[in-house]
C-alpha positions as CSV (number, residue, x, y, z in Angstrom):
1,M,82.5,127.4,134.1
2,R,82.0,128.6,130.6
3,S,84.8,131.1,130.7
4,Q,87.2,128.5,132.2
5,F,86.3,126.1,129.3
6,I,87.0,128.9,126.7
7,L,90.3,129.8,128.3
8,A,91.4,126.1,128.5
9,F,90.3,125.6,124.9
10,I,92.5,128.5,123.7
11,I,95.5,127.5,125.7
12,I,95.3,123.9,124.7
13,S,94.9,124.7,121.0
14,I,98.5,125.9,120.8
15,L,100.0,122.8,122.5
16,S,101.0,119.8,120.6
17,F,99.0,116.6,121.3
18,S,100.9,113.9,123.2
19,I,99.2,110.9,121.6
20,R,101.5,109.5,118.9
21,A,101.9,106.5,116.7
22,V,104.6,104.0,117.6
23,F,105.6,103.9,114.0
24,I,106.5,107.5,113.0
25,P,109.3,108.9,110.9
26,A,111.1,110.3,114.0
27,D,111.6,106.7,115.2
28,V,113.0,105.8,111.7
29,Y,115.5,108.6,112.2
30,K,116.4,107.6,115.7
31,Q,117.0,103.9,114.9
32,I,119.0,104.4,111.7
33,H,121.0,107.2,113.2
34,S,122.1,104.9,116.0
35,G,123.1,102.1,113.5
36,K,120.0,99.9,114.0
37,V,117.2,98.6,111.8
38,P,113.8,100.3,112.6
39,Q,110.7,98.4,113.7
40,D,108.6,98.1,110.6
41,I,105.3,96.3,111.6
42,F,102.1,98.3,111.6
43,P,99.3,98.6,113.0
44,A,100.5,101.4,115.3
45,L,99.4,101.4,118.9
46,E,98.8,104.9,120.3
47,E,100.5,106.2,123.4
48,G,99.9,109.2,125.5
49,A,97.2,111.2,127.3
50,C,94.0,109.5,128.5
51,S,91.6,112.3,128.2
52,P,89.1,112.9,125.3
53,R,90.1,115.4,122.7
54,L,88.0,117.5,120.3
55,S,89.6,119.1,117.3
56,I,88.1,121.7,115.0
57,I,90.1,121.9,111.7
58,P,89.4,124.9,109.6
59,N,90.9,124.1,106.1
60,Y,90.9,125.7,102.7
61,F,92.6,124.7,99.4
62,L,93.1,126.3,96.0
63,T,92.9,123.7,93.3
64,D,92.1,123.2,89.6
65,L,90.8,119.7,90.3
66,S,87.2,118.7,90.2
67,F,86.0,115.1,89.6
68,S,82.6,113.9,88.4
69,S,80.1,112.6,90.9
70,S,79.0,109.0,91.1
71,S,75.9,107.2,90.0
72,W,74.5,104.2,91.9
73,W,77.2,101.7,92.8
74,D,79.9,103.1,90.6
75,V,83.5,101.8,91.3
76,I,86.1,104.5,91.7
77,Y,89.8,103.6,91.7
78,E,91.5,106.1,94.1
79,P,95.0,106.0,92.5
80,D,93.5,107.4,89.3
81,I,93.0,110.8,91.1
82,F,96.4,110.5,93.0
83,Y,94.7,110.4,96.4
84,I,93.7,114.1,96.3
85,V,90.6,113.5,98.4
86,D,92.5,111.6,101.0
87,D,94.9,114.5,101.5
88,I,92.1,116.9,102.7
89,P,91.6,116.6,106.5
90,P,88.2,116.3,108.1
91,S,86.6,119.4,109.6
92,L,86.0,117.8,113.1
93,K,87.9,115.1,114.9
94,T,87.1,113.5,118.3
95,I,89.6,111.2,120.0
96,F,89.0,109.0,123.0
97,H,92.1,107.2,124.4
98,V,92.3,105.3,127.6
99,E,95.2,103.2,128.9
100,M,94.7,100.8,131.8
101,G,98.0,99.0,132.5
102,E,98.6,96.7,129.5
103,V,95.3,97.5,127.9
104,S,94.5,100.4,125.5
105,I,91.2,101.6,124.2
106,H,91.2,104.1,121.3
107,T,88.6,105.6,119.0
108,E,88.8,108.4,116.5
109,L,85.6,110.0,115.0
110,F,86.1,112.1,111.9
111,S,83.4,114.4,110.4
112,G,83.5,116.4,107.2
113,K,82.0,116.6,103.7
114,E,80.9,113.4,102.1
115,Y,83.4,111.6,99.8
116,M,81.5,112.3,96.6
117,A,80.9,116.0,97.5
118,L,84.5,116.4,98.4
119,R,85.5,115.0,94.9
120,K,83.2,117.6,93.3
121,W,84.2,120.6,95.6
122,P,87.7,119.8,97.1
123,S,88.4,123.4,98.3
124,T,87.3,122.5,101.8
125,S,85.9,119.6,103.9
126,F,83.4,121.8,105.7
127,F,79.8,120.6,105.4
128,F,78.2,123.1,103.0
129,I,77.9,122.6,99.3
130,P,76.6,125.1,96.6
131,T,73.7,123.0,95.4
132,Y,70.8,120.9,96.8
133,P,70.7,119.6,99.5
134,Y,73.3,122.3,100.4
135,F,74.6,120.2,103.3
136,S,77.0,117.2,103.2
137,F,77.9,115.2,106.2
138,D,80.2,112.2,106.1
139,T,78.9,109.1,108.0
140,R,81.9,106.8,107.4
141,F,83.5,107.2,110.9
142,P,85.3,105.8,112.8
143,Y,88.5,105.2,110.8
144,I,90.5,104.1,113.9
145,S,88.9,102.2,116.8
146,Y,90.5,99.4,118.6
147,L,91.2,97.4,121.8
148,A,94.9,96.5,122.3
149,F,96.8,94.4,124.8
150,R,100.6,94.7,125.2
151,F,102.5,92.2,127.3
152,D,106.3,91.6,127.8
153,N,106.9,90.2,124.4
154,Q,103.4,89.9,122.9
155,S,100.8,92.3,121.5
156,L,97.2,91.8,120.4
157,F,95.3,94.4,118.3
158,I,91.5,94.0,117.8
159,G,89.6,96.6,115.9
160,R,89.9,99.1,113.0
161,G,93.1,100.7,111.9
162,K,95.9,100.8,109.3
163,I,98.2,97.9,108.6
164,R,101.6,98.3,107.0
165,W,104.7,96.1,106.3
166,G,107.8,98.3,106.0
167,Y,109.2,101.5,107.4
168,W,110.1,102.6,103.9
169,N,107.9,105.0,102.0
170,H,106.5,102.7,99.3
171,P,105.9,99.1,100.4
172,V,104.6,96.7,97.7
173,A,102.8,94.0,99.8
174,I,100.9,96.0,102.5
175,S,101.4,99.7,102.1
176,G,98.7,101.2,104.4
177,V,97.5,103.7,101.8
178,F,93.9,102.5,102.4
179,P,91.9,104.2,105.1
180,Y,91.7,101.2,107.5
181,L,91.1,97.5,107.8
182,D,89.0,95.8,110.4
183,N,91.5,93.3,111.7
184,I,92.9,91.1,114.5
185,T,96.8,91.3,114.7
186,Y,98.9,89.2,117.0
187,S,102.6,89.6,117.4
188,L,105.2,87.5,119.4
189,E,108.8,88.7,119.8
190,K,111.5,86.8,121.5
191,E,115.2,87.9,121.2
192,K,116.0,87.8,117.5
193,F,112.7,86.3,116.4
194,R,109.4,87.9,115.7
195,Y,106.2,86.4,114.4
196,T,103.2,88.4,113.3
197,V,99.8,87.2,112.0
198,T,96.8,89.4,110.8
199,L,93.3,88.4,110.0
200,A,91.3,91.2,108.3
201,S,87.9,91.6,106.8
202,I,87.4,93.4,103.5
203,N,84.1,94.8,102.2
204,P,82.7,92.2,99.9
205,V,80.3,94.4,97.9
206,L,80.5,94.0,94.1
207,S,79.2,96.0,91.2
208,E,76.8,94.3,88.9
209,K,79.5,93.6,86.3
210,E,81.8,92.1,89.0
211,E,79.0,89.9,90.4
212,K,78.4,88.4,86.9
213,I,82.2,87.6,86.6
214,Q,82.3,86.1,90.2
215,L,79.3,83.9,89.5
216,S,80.3,82.6,86.1
217,T,84.1,82.3,86.1
218,R,86.0,79.2,87.1
219,P,89.8,80.0,87.5
220,V,92.5,77.8,86.1
221,N,93.2,74.8,88.3
222,A,90.2,75.6,90.5
223,D,88.4,72.8,92.4
224,P,85.1,71.3,91.0
225,L,83.0,73.4,93.5
226,S,83.9,76.7,91.8
227,P,82.7,79.3,91.5
228,Y,82.4,80.4,95.1
229,F,80.0,83.3,95.7
230,E,79.4,83.9,99.4
231,K,79.6,87.6,100.2
232,V,82.8,87.3,102.2
233,K,86.3,88.6,101.6
234,S,89.2,88.2,104.0
235,L,92.9,88.8,104.2
236,I,95.3,86.4,106.1
237,A,98.8,87.7,106.5
238,H,101.6,86.1,108.5
239,R,105.3,86.9,108.6
240,V,108.5,85.8,110.4
241,D,111.3,88.3,111.1
242,L,114.8,87.2,111.9
243,S,117.2,89.7,113.4
244,I,120.7,88.8,112.3
245,S,122.1,91.6,114.3
246,D,121.0,95.0,115.5
247,S,121.9,96.4,112.1
248,M,120.6,93.6,109.8
249,S,117.4,91.7,109.5
250,L,115.3,89.7,107.0
251,Y,111.8,88.5,106.8
252,I,109.5,86.2,104.9
253,G,105.8,86.5,104.8
254,E,102.7,85.4,103.0
255,L,99.4,87.2,102.2
256,T,96.3,85.2,101.3
257,I,93.0,86.6,100.1
258,V,90.0,84.3,100.8
259,G,87.0,85.4,98.8
260,G,83.5,84.0,98.1
261,K,83.8,81.5,101.0
262,A,83.5,81.7,104.8
263,L,86.8,81.3,106.7
264,D,87.6,77.9,108.2
265,L,90.6,76.5,110.0
266,F,91.9,75.1,106.8
267,S,92.4,78.7,105.6
268,I,93.3,80.4,108.8
269,D,96.0,78.1,110.1
270,P,98.6,80.7,111.1
271,M,101.7,78.5,110.7
272,S,100.9,76.8,107.3
273,I,102.1,78.0,103.9
274,L,98.6,78.6,102.7
275,H,99.5,78.7,99.0
276,N,100.1,74.9,99.2
277,N,96.4,74.4,99.9
278,F,95.8,74.9,96.2
279,N,92.3,76.2,96.7
280,E,92.3,78.4,93.7
281,G,88.6,78.7,93.5
282,Y,88.5,80.9,96.7
283,T,92.1,81.8,97.6
284,N,94.9,83.9,96.1
285,S,98.3,84.0,97.8
286,M,101.4,86.3,97.6
287,L,104.9,85.7,98.9
288,D,106.7,88.7,100.4
289,T,110.3,88.9,101.5
290,G,112.5,91.7,102.7
291,F,116.1,92.5,103.7
292,E,117.1,95.5,105.8
293,W,120.6,96.6,106.6
294,T,121.9,99.7,108.4
295,F,125.5,99.2,107.2
296,A,126.8,102.4,108.8
297,K,125.4,104.7,111.4
298,G,122.9,106.9,109.7
299,L,122.8,104.9,106.4
300,N,120.2,102.2,105.7
301,F,119.5,99.9,102.7
302,Y,116.3,98.0,102.2
303,L,114.9,95.6,99.6
304,E,111.4,94.2,99.4
305,F,110.2,91.6,96.9
306,A,106.6,90.4,96.5
307,L,105.7,87.5,94.2
308,D,102.1,87.3,93.3
309,D,102.3,84.6,90.6
310,L,105.1,82.4,89.2
311,A,104.4,80.7,85.9
312,I,105.8,77.2,86.2
313,P,105.2,75.2,82.9
314,L,104.2,72.0,84.7
315,T,101.4,73.7,86.6
316,E,100.7,77.2,85.4
317,P,101.6,78.0,81.7
318,E,102.8,81.5,81.1
319,D,100.0,82.1,78.6
320,V,97.4,81.4,81.3
321,K,98.7,83.0,84.5
322,P,101.7,85.2,83.8
323,T,104.4,85.8,86.4
324,A,103.6,88.8,88.5
325,F,105.8,90.6,91.0
326,G,106.6,93.9,92.7
327,L,109.7,95.2,94.3
328,T,110.9,98.3,96.1
329,T,114.5,99.1,97.1
330,G,116.2,102.2,98.4
331,L,118.6,104.0,100.6
332,I,117.9,106.1,103.7
333,K,120.4,108.7,105.0
334,T,119.9,110.5,108.3
335,M,120.9,114.2,108.5
336,K,120.2,117.5,110.1
337,I,119.1,120.6,108.3
338,F,118.7,123.9,110.2
339,N,119.2,121.8,113.4
340,L,116.2,119.7,112.5
341,P,116.9,116.0,112.6
342,G,115.5,113.9,109.8
343,Y,116.4,111.7,106.8
344,I,116.3,111.5,103.0
345,E,115.1,108.4,101.2
346,F,115.9,107.5,97.6
347,S,113.7,104.6,96.3
348,Y,112.7,102.7,93.2
349,V,109.5,100.7,92.8
350,K,108.4,98.3,90.1
351,T,105.2,96.4,89.7
352,T,104.4,94.2,86.7
353,R,101.2,94.4,84.6
354,W,99.2,91.7,86.4
355,M,100.4,92.2,89.9
356,Y,97.6,92.2,92.5
357,N,95.1,91.0,89.9
358,T,93.4,87.7,89.0
359,F,90.4,86.2,87.4
360,L,87.9,86.7,90.2
361,P,86.9,90.1,91.8
362,Y,86.9,88.6,95.3
363,L,90.5,87.4,94.9
364,K,92.1,90.7,93.9
365,F,94.5,92.3,96.4
366,N,92.5,95.5,97.0
367,A,90.7,97.1,99.9
368,R,87.2,98.3,99.2
369,Y,85.0,100.9,100.8
370,V,81.4,101.9,100.3
371,F,80.5,105.6,100.8
372,L,76.9,106.7,101.3
373,S,76.2,110.1,99.8
374,N,73.5,112.7,99.4
375,F,75.2,114.1,96.3
376,P,73.6,112.9,94.2
377,V,70.8,112.2,96.7
378,G,70.7,108.5,97.7
379,S,73.8,107.6,95.8
380,R,76.5,105.1,96.8
381,A,80.1,104.9,95.7
382,I,82.5,101.9,95.8
383,V,86.1,103.1,96.2
384,D,89.0,100.8,95.7
385,Y,92.5,101.1,97.2
386,P,95.5,98.8,96.5
387,L,96.6,96.7,99.4
388,G,100.2,97.1,98.1
389,F,101.9,99.8,96.1
390,E,99.7,102.9,96.0
391,Y,99.7,103.2,92.2
392,G,98.9,99.6,91.7
393,P,100.2,97.3,89.0
394,D,102.0,98.1,85.7
395,A,104.1,100.9,87.2
396,Q,107.6,102.1,87.9
397,M,108.6,104.9,90.1
398,L,111.7,106.8,91.2
399,S,111.2,108.9,94.4
400,M,113.1,111.2,96.7
401,Y,111.4,111.6,100.0
402,T,112.6,113.9,102.9
403,H,111.4,114.1,106.4
404,L,112.5,116.6,109.1
405,S,111.1,116.8,112.6
406,G,111.5,119.2,115.6
407,R,110.1,122.6,116.3
408,V,108.8,122.3,112.7
409,N,108.0,119.1,110.8
410,V,108.7,119.1,107.1
411,E,107.7,116.3,104.8
412,S,108.5,116.5,101.0
413,E,108.6,114.1,98.1
414,I,109.3,114.4,94.4
415,A,108.6,111.3,92.2
416,L,108.7,110.2,88.6
417,L,105.9,107.7,87.9
418,L,105.7,105.7,84.7
419,K,102.3,104.1,84.6
420,G,101.0,101.6,82.1
421,P,97.3,101.0,81.3
422,A,96.6,98.1,83.7
423,T,95.0,98.7,87.1
424,I,93.4,96.4,89.7
425,E,90.1,97.1,88.0
426,T,91.4,95.9,84.6
427,E,89.8,92.6,83.5
428,Y,92.5,90.0,84.0
429,K,94.4,88.9,80.9
430,S,92.6,91.4,78.7
431,E,94.4,92.8,75.7
432,L,96.1,96.1,76.5
433,S,98.4,98.5,74.7
434,N,102.0,99.1,75.8
435,D,101.4,102.9,76.2
436,V,103.1,104.3,79.3
437,K,102.2,107.7,80.8
438,T,104.7,109.8,82.6
439,H,103.7,111.6,85.7
440,I,105.6,114.1,87.8
441,L,104.4,114.0,91.5
442,L,105.2,116.6,94.1
443,K,104.1,116.9,97.7
444,T,105.2,119.1,100.6
445,V,103.6,119.4,104.1
446,I,105.0,121.8,106.7
447,S,103.5,121.3,110.2
448,F,104.0,123.7,113.1
449,K,103.6,122.9,116.8
450,N,100.5,125.1,117.1
451,G,98.6,122.8,114.8
452,L,99.0,124.9,111.6
453,H,99.8,122.9,108.4
454,I,100.8,124.2,105.0
455,F,100.2,121.8,102.1
456,F,101.1,121.5,98.5
457,K,100.6,118.6,96.1
458,S,100.7,118.4,92.3
459,A,100.2,115.6,89.8
460,D,101.4,116.6,86.3
461,R,99.8,120.1,85.8
462,S,97.0,119.7,88.5
463,Y,97.6,121.0,92.0
464,L,96.2,121.3,95.5
465,L,97.5,124.2,97.6
466,G,96.3,125.2,101.0
467,G,96.4,124.4,104.6
468,W,94.6,123.7,107.8
469,W,94.8,124.6,111.5
470,E,94.0,121.9,114.0
471,I,92.6,123.6,117.1
472,S,92.3,121.1,119.9
473,A,91.0,120.8,123.4
474,F,91.1,118.1,126.1
475,F,88.2,117.3,128.3
476,Q,89.0,116.1,131.9
């Protein structure tokens, strides 16, 4: 039995795994190449084999990066380190996937070095560290775990996973750069109409400084019961898509953060325009619109515009709540290089200074995670990710992204990022300089069918170079 298991393990390790996300770049290529607009709603439901899978992922990186460790309840803003830690894979991964007709059950357990230890020693995610306690084990799993139902024209997702609006590389409303959200997502599609609604919970923990602001600040135009300070933060997102033709579509959606107050039907109502509730003591809303047009086979144009705040003199003077918006636009061209099908995407992104931000910590458009760590022993780290554009507010970026798939998958991006001083962590309406920093970002990932990955990423003069080999086995 033991020899049979070892033989099966070796054979299976060189095979590609059949579970795949519904939303993948290969689908973008297929749809645009045929003259259609791709599906662009995430979360992704998995499809494929129904047996458990265990992956061992040896990995090693050369890097000149090393970030300081955290003290108790420090807040770390992930874009400040260009998502370097997120690019390093776990050392172990276990996947359970079962399909029973229209029902899917899926869980992924990741194991590796703790977040803070990985920041300090990013050369590998394996469990050993060169100082006391000499061992670091991440306890933040699972990242993906859900129950899903798929019917003729409806789907229901309950659990933990990524959410994303947009098949383009840099959405500005819901980008999916965060590790996961615990959410319920329902989608209804009928001919040229699609309606999607998501209800998600966001970790409500606050630092001491943020708690003081939350307890003492009453926003402009807030109701008399402010401030609200229940330890609850939620995201309500709903969107309507209209397909004008197979090659053209548009959508309008709304995101509302509810913070400091438990959800009620007044806030959840999936068909109301929640901004018109005017509950500014515990809600913050954003409008998101998009236009997608594949105007020739293999050539696609997209435009997304998200409006966080609009200063209207009768209600919100410019000197109190400034207009804040984000937009992304670009062209996608399908192609073949060395007989590998793929596409190239040219994009431009802009976010204004106070996009995603507001007076109260609970009402900011961010996703927050708490990592337990034994380095230093007994420490905790609060890590923030934007819900929207991955480099947050006060930014502009030009990007060229390429994806090829086939016997070898190649993903590459070069970007010019102009970043002002404001982040989601910046105190709202504080005095800031107009200094802009220029960053050159490079990233390349080459993936082979046998599970070998070669990786390179640089931000300015810092780099991460290495790879990993995902060795997998199924258990029947």
